[in-house]
Structures are given as structure tokens and as C-alpha cells.
VEXLUM-624522 format. One record per residue (C-alpha): x, y, z; residue in one letter; residue number from 1. Coordinates in pm, 1 decimal, m for minus. Layout:
BEGIN
<east=X; north=Y; up=Z; aa=a; i=NUM> .
...
// end
This chain:
BEGIN
<east=m7187.9; north=m43.7; up=12408.0; aa=k; i=1> .
<east=m6863.9; north=149.4; up=12369.1; aa=l; i=2> .
<east=m7053.5; north=428.7; up=12196.4; aa=k; i=3> .
<east=m7317.2; north=429.2; up=12473.9; aa=d; i=4> .
<east=m7046.9; north=445.2; up=12741.1; aa=r; i=5> .
<east=m6874.6; north=733.0; up=12561.8; aa=f; i=6> .
<east=m7209.9; north=910.8; up=12531.1; aa=n; i=7> .
<east=m7283.4; north=866.4; up=12903.7; aa=e; i=8> .
<east=m6934.7; north=978.2; up=13010.3; aa=t; i=9> .
<east=m6939.5; north=1280.1; up=12781.1; aa=f; i=10> .
<east=m7279.3; north=1395.0; up=12902.5; aa=v; i=11> .
<east=m7246.1; north=1312.7; up=13275.5; aa=s; i=12> .
<east=m6882.7; north=1394.2; up=13345.0; aa=h; i=13> .
<east=m6818.4; north=1676.9; up=13102.8; aa=l; i=14> .
<east=m7133.3; north=1860.0; up=12994.9; aa=c; i=15> .
<east=m7325.3; north=1847.0; up=13323.5; aa=h; i=16> .
<east=m7020.0; north=1912.3; up=13543.9; aa=s; i=17> .
<east=m6899.4; north=2215.1; up=13349.1; aa=i; i=18> .
<east=m7248.7; north=2361.3; up=13313.9; aa=y; i=19> .
<east=m7304.7; north=2329.6; up=13689.4; aa=q; i=20> .
<east=m6964.2; north=2484.0; up=13770.4; aa=a; i=21> .
<east=m7034.6; north=2782.9; up=13542.4; aa=i; i=22> .
<east=m7367.6; north=2846.9; up=13716.1; aa=n; i=23> .
<east=m7214.1; north=2809.8; up=14063.2; aa=e; i=24> .
<east=m6941.3; north=3059.6; up=13973.1; aa=g; i=25> .
<east=m7202.0; north=3317.7; up=13876.8; aa=e; i=26> .
<east=m7406.8; north=3241.7; up=14189.0; aa=r; i=27> .
<east=m7103.8; north=3305.7; up=14412.5; aa=a; i=28> .
<east=m7047.9; north=3650.3; up=14259.0; aa=l; i=29> .
<east=m7419.4; north=3731.3; up=14278.6; aa=t; i=30> .
<east=m7416.1; north=3644.7; up=14650.7; aa=d; i=31> .
<east=m7108.6; north=3862.6; up=14705.8; aa=l; i=32> .
<east=m7275.8; north=4154.3; up=14528.1; aa=n; i=33> .
<east=m7578.1; north=4109.9; up=14753.0; aa=r; i=34> .
<east=m7353.8; north=4124.4; up=15061.8; aa=e; i=35> .
<east=m7165.6; north=4427.9; up=14930.6; aa=l; i=36> .
<east=m7486.0; north=4617.3; up=14853.9; aa=e; i=37> .
<east=m7526.7; north=4755.7; up=15204.8; aa=s; i=38> .
<east=m7158.7; north=4837.5; up=15265.0; aa=h; i=39> .
<east=m7013.8; north=5181.8; up=15198.0; aa=r; i=40> .
<east=m6643.4; north=5263.0; up=15217.3; aa=f; i=41> .
<east=m6449.3; north=5588.5; up=15264.8; aa=g; i=42> .
<east=m6557.8; north=5951.2; up=15284.9; aa=t; i=43> .
<east=m6714.4; north=5926.1; up=14936.6; aa=d; i=44> .
<east=m6932.8; north=5641.7; up=15065.2; aa=r; i=45> .
<east=m6819.1; north=5415.0; up=14783.3; aa=e; i=46> .
<east=m6998.8; north=5094.5; up=14700.2; aa=r; i=47> .
<east=m6822.7; north=4809.4; up=14519.0; aa=f; i=48> .
<east=m6968.7; north=4535.9; up=14303.8; aa=y; i=49> .
<east=m6854.8; north=4269.0; up=14059.1; aa=f; i=50> .
<east=m6945.9; north=4273.1; up=13691.9; aa=s; i=51> .
<east=m6893.9; north=4002.1; up=13431.0; aa=w; i=52> .
<east=m6966.9; north=3933.9; up=13066.1; aa=r; i=53> .
<east=m6935.2; north=3634.8; up=12838.8; aa=w; i=54> .
<east=m6618.6; north=3557.4; up=12645.1; aa=v; i=55> .
<east=m6762.1; north=3489.2; up=12294.8; aa=p; i=56> .
<east=m6572.9; north=3162.3; up=12235.2; aa=e; i=57> .
<east=m6677.1; north=3016.7; up=12568.9; aa=f; i=58> .
<east=m7035.8; north=3133.2; up=12542.7; aa=k; i=59> .
<east=m7083.6; north=2885.2; up=12255.7; aa=e; i=60> .
<east=m6955.2; north=2603.6; up=12478.3; aa=y; i=61> .
<east=m7192.3; north=2715.6; up=12753.8; aa=w; i=62> .
<east=m7490.1; north=2717.4; up=12514.0; aa=r; i=63> .
<east=m7403.9; north=2363.2; up=12409.3; aa=f; i=64> .
<east=m7364.1; north=2236.8; up=12768.9; aa=f; i=65> .
<east=m7692.1; north=2404.3; up=12863.0; aa=k; i=66> .
<east=m7872.8; north=2240.3; up=12571.1; aa=e; i=67> .
<east=m7735.5; north=1896.6; up=12659.5; aa=v; i=68> .
<east=m7814.5; north=1937.0; up=13030.8; aa=s; i=69> .
<east=m8176.0; north=2029.6; up=12959.7; aa=q; i=70> .
<east=m8253.4; north=1741.2; up=12722.7; aa=l; i=71> .
<east=m8488.9; north=1505.8; up=12912.7; aa=p; i=72> .
<east=m8394.0; north=1175.9; up=12746.1; aa=n; i=73> .
<east=m8020.4; north=1218.5; up=12698.9; aa=i; i=74> .
<east=m7831.3; north=924.4; up=12844.2; aa=g; i=75> .
<east=m8153.2; north=719.3; up=12863.7; aa=d; i=76> .
<east=m8156.5; north=557.6; up=12522.0; aa=g; i=77> .
<east=m8114.9; north=888.6; up=12341.1; aa=s; i=78> .
<east=m7769.0; north=941.5; up=12193.1; aa=s; i=79> .
<east=m7559.1; north=1253.2; up=12196.7; aa=l; i=80> .
<east=m7518.1; north=1206.7; up=11823.1; aa=f; i=81> .
<east=m7894.5; north=1197.7; up=11757.5; aa=d; i=82> .
<east=m7954.3; north=1539.1; up=11911.3; aa=m; i=83> .
<east=m8151.9; north=1793.0; up=11713.1; aa=n; i=84> .
<east=m7929.8; north=2099.2; up=11758.5; aa=l; i=85> .
<east=m7866.0; north=2422.9; up=11568.2; aa=p; i=86> .
<east=m7574.7; north=2399.3; up=11327.8; aa=k; i=87> .
<east=m7349.3; north=2618.5; up=11545.6; aa=a; i=88> .
<east=m7394.2; north=2384.2; up=11844.9; aa=l; i=89> .
<east=m7337.4; north=2074.8; up=11630.7; aa=l; i=90> .
<east=m7002.4; north=2229.2; up=11538.0; aa=t; i=91> .
<east=m6922.0; north=2272.5; up=11908.9; aa=v; i=92> .
<east=m7020.1; north=1909.8; up=11978.1; aa=r; i=93> .
<east=m6799.0; north=1778.1; up=11699.1; aa=d; i=94> .
<east=m6508.7; north=1992.5; up=11818.7; aa=k; i=95> .
<east=m6536.2; north=1857.7; up=12174.5; aa=l; i=96> .
<east=m6564.7; north=1497.3; up=12057.5; aa=v; i=97> .
<east=m6265.1; north=1548.6; up=11829.5; aa=s; i=98> .
<east=m6064.3; north=1677.9; up=12124.8; aa=m; i=99> .
<east=m6152.5; north=1377.7; up=12338.3; aa=l; i=100> .
<east=m6043.0; north=1139.8; up=12063.2; aa=l; i=101> .
<east=m5733.9; north=1334.8; up=11952.2; aa=d; i=102> .
<east=m5418.6; north=1127.5; up=11902.2; aa=d; i=103> .
<east=m5214.2; north=1399.2; up=12075.0; aa=d; i=104> .
<east=m5328.1; north=1324.9; up=12429.1; aa=e; i=105> .
<east=m5134.3; north=1608.9; up=12596.3; aa=h; i=106> .
<east=m5270.8; north=1868.8; up=12355.5; aa=k; i=107> .
<east=m5624.4; north=1736.0; up=12403.6; aa=a; i=108> .
<east=m5593.0; north=1745.4; up=12784.1; aa=m; i=109> .
<east=m5461.8; north=2103.8; up=12783.6; aa=r; i=110> .
<east=m5752.4; north=2218.9; up=12568.5; aa=e; i=111> .
<east=m6010.0; north=2028.0; up=12771.8; aa=l; i=112> .
<east=m5871.9; north=2169.2; up=13098.0; aa=q; i=113> .
<east=m5907.2; north=2517.4; up=12952.4; aa=r; i=114> .
<east=m6267.7; north=2447.9; up=12853.8; aa=i; i=115> .
<east=m6348.3; north=2279.7; up=13185.8; aa=a; i=116> .
<east=m6233.2; north=2581.6; up=13392.9; aa=d; i=117> .
<east=m6551.7; north=2781.8; up=13455.2; aa=y; i=118> .
<east=m6350.9; north=3099.8; up=13526.8; aa=r; i=119> .
<east=m6253.3; north=3125.8; up=13160.3; aa=n; i=120> .
<east=m6612.8; north=3165.1; up=13045.0; aa=y; i=121> .
<east=m6647.2; north=3528.2; up=13151.1; aa=r; i=122> .
<east=m6433.0; north=3838.9; up=13176.4; aa=s; i=123> .
<east=m6457.8; north=4010.6; up=13513.6; aa=y; i=124> .
<east=m6429.8; north=4361.3; up=13654.1; aa=d; i=125> .
<east=m6503.4; north=4530.8; up=13984.3; aa=i; i=126> .
<east=m6682.0; north=4865.3; up=13994.8; aa=y; i=127> .
<east=m6652.4; north=5150.0; up=14241.5; aa=k; i=128> .
<east=m6968.6; north=5359.9; up=14277.1; aa=e; i=129> .
<east=m6935.8; north=5671.6; up=14496.4; aa=p; i=130> .
<east=m7270.7; north=5775.6; up=14641.7; aa=e; i=131> .
<east=m7464.3; north=5985.9; up=14390.1; aa=g; i=132> .
<east=m7205.0; north=5938.4; up=14114.2; aa=k; i=133> .
<east=m7155.7; north=5713.3; up=13813.6; aa=q; i=134> .
<east=m6976.3; north=5380.2; up=13873.0; aa=p; i=135> .
<east=m6614.9; north=5347.2; up=13754.7; aa=i; i=136> .
<east=m6455.1; north=5016.0; up=13652.8; aa=a; i=137> .
<east=m6136.4; north=4905.6; up=13831.0; aa=l; i=138> .
<east=m5979.4; north=4859.4; up=13487.6; aa=s; i=139> .
<east=m6021.1; north=5236.7; up=13437.5; aa=q; i=140> .
<east=m5916.1; north=5368.1; up=13778.3; aa=y; i=141> .
<east=m5636.3; north=5113.8; up=13829.9; aa=g; i=142> .
<east=m5380.1; north=5396.2; up=13839.8; aa=t; i=143> .
<east=m5524.2; north=5549.9; up=14157.4; aa=g; i=144> .
<east=m5347.8; north=5590.7; up=14490.9; aa=s; i=145> .
<east=m5250.1; north=5294.5; up=14704.4; aa=g; i=146> .
<east=m5533.8; north=5359.9; up=14949.2; aa=g; i=147> .
<east=m5790.7; north=5378.5; up=14669.3; aa=q; i=148> .
<east=m5675.9; north=5047.7; up=14525.7; aa=l; i=149> .
<east=m5635.8; north=4864.3; up=14854.7; aa=e; i=150> .
<east=m6009.1; north=4857.3; up=14935.1; aa=t; i=151> .
<east=m6111.0; north=4674.0; up=14614.2; aa=p; i=152> .
<east=m5803.5; north=4453.9; up=14657.1; aa=a; i=153> .
<east=m5935.5; north=4334.1; up=14995.3; aa=y; i=154> .
<east=m6281.5; north=4280.3; up=14846.1; aa=i; i=155> .
<east=m6137.5; north=4077.6; up=14557.4; aa=i; i=156> .
<east=m5929.9; north=3867.6; up=14797.4; aa=r; i=157> .
<east=m6233.6; north=3814.3; up=15018.1; aa=a; i=158> .
<east=m6425.0; north=3697.7; up=14710.0; aa=a; i=159> .
<east=m6146.3; north=3453.9; up=14628.9; aa=a; i=160> .
<east=m6145.3; north=3318.0; up=14985.6; aa=v; i=161> .
<east=m6525.1; north=3287.1; up=14989.9; aa=t; i=162> .
<east=m6518.3; north=3099.2; up=14660.1; aa=s; i=163> .
<east=m6222.4; north=2874.9; up=14748.5; aa=a; i=164> .
<east=m6366.8; north=2764.3; up=15083.1; aa=f; i=165> .
<east=m6722.9; north=2734.6; up=14944.1; aa=r; i=166> .
<east=m6882.3; north=2930.6; up=15228.3; aa=f; i=167> .
<east=m7225.5; north=2893.0; up=15072.5; aa=h; i=168> .
<east=m7211.3; north=2513.5; up=15075.3; aa=e; i=169> .
<east=m7252.1; north=2305.7; up=15390.9; aa=g; i=170> .
<east=m7200.6; north=2417.0; up=15748.1; aa=q; i=171> .
<east=m6834.7; north=2369.6; up=15846.1; aa=t; i=172> .
<east=m6564.2; north=2593.5; up=15699.8; aa=h; i=173> .
<east=m6226.0; north=2738.0; up=15780.6; aa=l; i=174> .
<east=m6306.6; north=3107.6; up=15826.0; aa=r; i=175> .
<east=m5973.9; north=3253.1; up=15940.6; aa=m; i=176> .
<east=m5781.0; north=3499.3; up=15724.2; aa=v; i=177> .
<east=m5429.0; north=3622.5; up=15803.4; aa=l; i=178> .
<east=m5330.6; north=3962.9; up=15660.1; aa=v; i=179> .
<east=m4967.0; north=4078.6; up=15684.6; aa=d; i=180> .
<east=m4879.7; north=4451.2; up=15676.0; aa=e; i=181> .
<east=m5251.7; north=4516.6; up=15705.0; aa=a; i=182> .
<east=m5404.3; north=4845.7; up=15586.2; aa=f; i=183> .
<east=m5061.7; north=5005.6; up=15537.6; aa=s; i=184> .
<east=m5186.1; north=5243.8; up=15265.7; aa=k; i=185> .
<east=m5540.6; north=5304.5; up=15386.4; aa=m; i=186> .
<east=m5674.0; north=5574.3; up=15614.2; aa=d; i=187> .
<east=m5832.8; north=5478.0; up=15945.8; aa=e; i=188> .
<east=m6194.9; north=5518.9; up=15833.1; aa=t; i=189> .
<east=m6153.8; north=5302.8; up=15524.0; aa=r; i=190> .
<east=m5953.9; north=5042.0; up=15719.1; aa=s; i=191> .
<east=m6223.4; north=5006.9; up=15983.7; aa=r; i=192> .
<east=m6492.2; north=4969.3; up=15717.3; aa=e; i=193> .
<east=m6294.6; north=4689.7; up=15550.6; aa=v; i=194> .
<east=m6249.3; north=4518.6; up=15889.6; aa=i; i=195> .
<east=m6624.5; north=4534.6; up=15955.2; aa=h; i=196> .
<east=m6696.6; north=4399.5; up=15606.4; aa=y; i=197> .
<east=m6461.2; north=4103.1; up=15649.0; aa=l; i=198> .
<east=m6575.0; north=4019.0; up=16001.9; aa=t; i=199> .
<east=m6942.9; north=4119.0; up=16017.7; aa=d; i=200> .
<east=m7057.5; north=4061.5; up=15657.9; aa=a; i=201> .
<east=m6844.4; north=3760.4; up=15564.9; aa=l; i=202> .
<east=m6807.7; north=3615.7; up=15915.3; aa=g; i=203> .
<east=m6428.9; north=3579.6; up=15889.5; aa=l; i=204> .
<east=m6195.1; north=3557.2; up=16186.0; aa=q; i=205> .
<east=m5944.3; north=3824.9; up=16088.1; aa=l; i=206> .
<east=m5585.5; north=3806.9; up=16212.3; aa=v; i=207> .
<east=m5384.9; north=4108.7; up=16100.2; aa=f; i=208> .
<east=m5021.0; north=4195.5; up=16156.9; aa=i; i=209> .
<east=m4893.4; north=4551.5; up=16193.3; aa=m; i=210> .
<east=m4634.7; north=4748.0; up=16392.8; aa=p; i=211> .
<east=m4744.5; north=4820.2; up=16749.2; aa=t; i=212> .
<east=m4715.0; north=5193.6; up=16678.8; aa=s; i=213> .
<east=m4987.9; north=5163.1; up=16412.0; aa=k; i=214> .
<east=m5231.4; north=4948.9; up=16611.8; aa=s; i=215> .
<east=m5384.0; north=5217.8; up=16835.9; aa=g; i=216> .
<east=m5678.0; north=5317.8; up=16611.4; aa=p; i=217> .
<east=m5792.5; north=4955.3; up=16590.1; aa=f; i=218> .
<east=m5791.4; north=4867.3; up=16960.2; aa=m; i=219> .
<east=m6169.8; north=4897.7; up=16987.8; aa=d; i=220> .
<east=m6235.1; north=4647.1; up=16706.5; aa=v; i=221> .
<east=m6000.7; north=4366.7; up=16815.4; aa=i; i=222> .
<east=m6075.4; north=4095.3; up=17069.8; aa=s; i=223> .
<east=m5718.1; north=3970.2; up=17125.2; aa=h; i=224> .
<east=m5374.8; north=4125.6; up=17087.2; aa=q; i=225> .
<east=m5041.4; north=3945.0; up=17076.5; aa=t; i=226> .
<east=m4730.6; north=4166.2; up=17096.7; aa=v; i=227> .
<east=m4392.3; north=4031.3; up=16985.6; aa=f; i=228> .
<east=m4089.5; north=4223.1; up=17112.1; aa=t; i=229> .
<east=m3734.6; north=4150.8; up=16998.0; aa=k; i=230> .
<east=m3463.5; north=4252.5; up=17244.3; aa=c; i=231> .
<east=m3094.4; north=4177.6; up=17314.4; aa=p; i=232> .
<east=m3035.2; north=3856.7; up=17506.8; aa=a; i=233> .
<east=m2849.8; north=3875.9; up=17839.7; aa=v; i=234> .
<east=m2670.9; north=3556.3; up=17743.7; aa=k; i=235> .
<east=m2627.0; north=3435.4; up=17389.0; aa=t; i=236> .
<east=m2801.1; north=3111.5; up=17297.6; aa=i; i=237> .
<east=m2572.9; north=2949.8; up=17045.0; aa=g; i=238> .
<east=m2543.1; north=3207.1; up=16767.4; aa=e; i=239> .
<east=m2856.1; north=3392.9; up=16878.9; aa=l; i=240> .
<east=m2789.0; north=3731.7; up=17038.0; aa=k; i=241> .
<east=m3151.9; north=3834.6; up=17071.0; aa=t; i=242> .
<east=m3467.0; north=3690.2; up=17218.1; aa=r; i=243> .
<east=m3835.1; north=3740.5; up=17144.1; aa=v; i=244> .
<east=m4084.0; north=3821.2; up=17419.8; aa=l; i=245> .
<east=m4450.5; north=3741.1; up=17364.2; aa=v; i=246> .
<east=m4727.9; north=3924.3; up=17547.1; aa=d; i=247> .
<east=m5087.7; north=3809.0; up=17496.1; aa=r; i=248> .
<east=m5385.9; north=4023.3; up=17587.9; aa=k; i=249> .
<east=m5758.7; north=3966.9; up=17577.8; aa=r; i=250> .
<east=m5923.4; north=4301.2; up=17510.8; aa=c; i=251> .
<east=m6230.7; north=4427.8; up=17691.9; aa=n; i=252> .
<east=m6394.6; north=4570.9; up=17380.1; aa=q; i=253> .
<east=m6680.8; north=4743.1; up=17562.5; aa=d; i=254> .
<east=m6444.5; north=4923.7; up=17800.3; aa=k; i=255> .
<east=m6205.8; north=5020.1; up=17520.2; aa=i; i=256> .
<east=m6495.3; north=5152.6; up=17309.7; aa=a; i=257> .
<east=m6612.1; north=5357.0; up=17608.4; aa=e; i=258> .
<east=m6261.6; north=5503.4; up=17658.5; aa=l; i=259> .
<east=m6230.3; north=5581.0; up=17287.3; aa=w; i=260> .
<east=m6562.4; north=5763.5; up=17283.1; aa=e; i=261> .
<east=m6461.8; north=5957.1; up=17594.4; aa=q; i=262> .
<east=m6133.7; north=6053.7; up=17426.6; aa=s; i=263> .
<east=m6314.5; north=6164.7; up=17109.7; aa=r; i=264> .
<east=m6555.5; north=6374.0; up=17315.4; aa=q; i=265> .
<east=m6263.1; north=6539.2; up=17499.8; aa=n; i=266> .
<east=m6103.1; north=6625.8; up=17166.4; aa=i; i=267> .
<east=m6430.5; north=6766.5; up=17031.9; aa=r; i=268> .
<east=m6472.2; north=6977.1; up=17347.8; aa=d; i=269> .
<east=m6114.1; north=7106.4; up=17321.5; aa=q; i=270> .
<east=m6157.9; north=7196.7; up=16954.1; aa=v; i=271> .
<east=m6479.3; north=7383.4; up=17040.9; aa=t; i=272> .
<east=m6301.1; north=7577.1; up=17318.7; aa=l; i=273> .
<east=m6008.4; north=7662.2; up=17088.6; aa=d; i=274> .
<east=m6252.7; north=7784.3; up=16824.4; aa=f; i=275> .
<east=m6444.1; north=7999.1; up=17073.3; aa=m; i=276> .
<east=m6119.4; north=8154.4; up=17202.5; aa=e; i=277> .
<east=m6013.6; north=8226.8; up=16844.7; aa=g; i=278> .
<east=m6320.3; north=8440.0; up=16768.5; aa=i; i=279> .
<east=m6286.8; north=8663.1; up=17077.2; aa=h; i=280> .
// end
């Protein structure tokens, strides 16, 4: 009975759980790639996507877990130790069993935690693919400018948030993301594209913090603005010599968009007039 219980625990709580987690991890990245497919960023119309490949050591574990999970009679009278497996997978089985029964419990737990973490099974990279050009791996262009690196950084963080909150499972999720010093190294076009990706594609409620002087270009994409102003206090409050004023605004996005477009048109008209005067 002890052997049967060990067999059931090993198969149900280790093999099946890890195999399922590995597949779910890949599914999450596949879904993100599907969402990213239609989004282009920057003047080069760059597309980003995740790539992954097996880590050789962990691929053997995955093959074993897959084999166990697909056996029809395992756990129903058929023993883990009666399995007809290739020699390489029998070696993996014996190694895992040896770990579970190791006298050094702390060492065994550390190794099992490493094996149980689905993220360790693959190495990951993110690719940038400018329109009409060959894709470049982040690991190769990681020395680019701050603006070039900030776009994939937001995409990677969004992937982490999506995975952590399991957006693809169930109906109710926390979907608010707070970004401090937002878009400090990115140009306006790229920043707006990232905002649209986070809000429209991923459905996140984005709260970003930036100096008031930098917020102008984003007024037509925000629904609410809260301005914090620090000023000297007329009377000191204890040791405090300043006070903070808070001004909350609800933005009329349609009206702001209309004003922005009118302003852009005025600038275009002025540039055209200046050009015409320059050629006379």
C-alpha cells in the first residue's frame, strides 16, 4: 500500500502538475505573441514577439512527465515502476525517485523546486522585427538606446503581469498597472503605441506618473488626471513647512482629441505657408 500511495502521489502531484504547468507557460506566451502580431511600434513599424527553446537537461524531464501523463492505466493498478519506457527516461525516473527519497531533505527539496518550476524548462528571448527587415533578438541589440530598449521592457513587464494574474483563466482579475516615471526615454509616437497596447490589447487600466510638464502629449489618451502640487505652507504644521494640493480632473477625451486635431491642422497650415513664402 505504501508503494501504491507513493506511486499515486508521484504521478498525480508531481508528474501531472509539472507537465500541465509547462504547457500553460507555453500557451501564455503563444497568446501574447498572437496579441502582439497586429501591433507595430515606432517609425520603423517594429513588431515584437517572444521566442523560446528547450534547455536540454529539462527537456528530458518534460519527455518523462509527458510519457507518464499520457499512459492510460497509470495510477489504476499499473505501477510507475512497471512502465515500459526508453532507457533514457528510466534514468530520469530513477533520478526523480532518488531525489524524493534522499536522506538530505533540504538538498532534495531545493532540487525538486528547481525541477518543478516550469520557467526553467526553456530559455527565452524577445525579438524585434522592423517592417520588411530581419528580426533581431533582444540579447543581440541589448546595447541600444534607452528608448529602443524601453518598448520591449514594457512588453516583457506586460507579459509578466498577464502571466502572474492569469488573465486567460476565469473572469475576474485585477487589471490595474501603475508605472512610475513613465515613458521617460521614449518618443511620443512610441509612448502612445505602448499605451494603446497596454490598454486596448491587454485591457489594463494604466495609471502612469510623470511631471506635469511632460503630460501634454498624452492628454487625449487619458480619462482622468490627478495633479499633485507641493507649495510652502502659510503656517507650519508641526515640522512640516510645505503642503500638498491635489486637483482631480475628469477629461473629456472627445473634446480634447478634437482640440488636438485642430492644433495639428493649424501647425500643418502654418508650415505650408512658411514653405510657400520660402520659395518666392
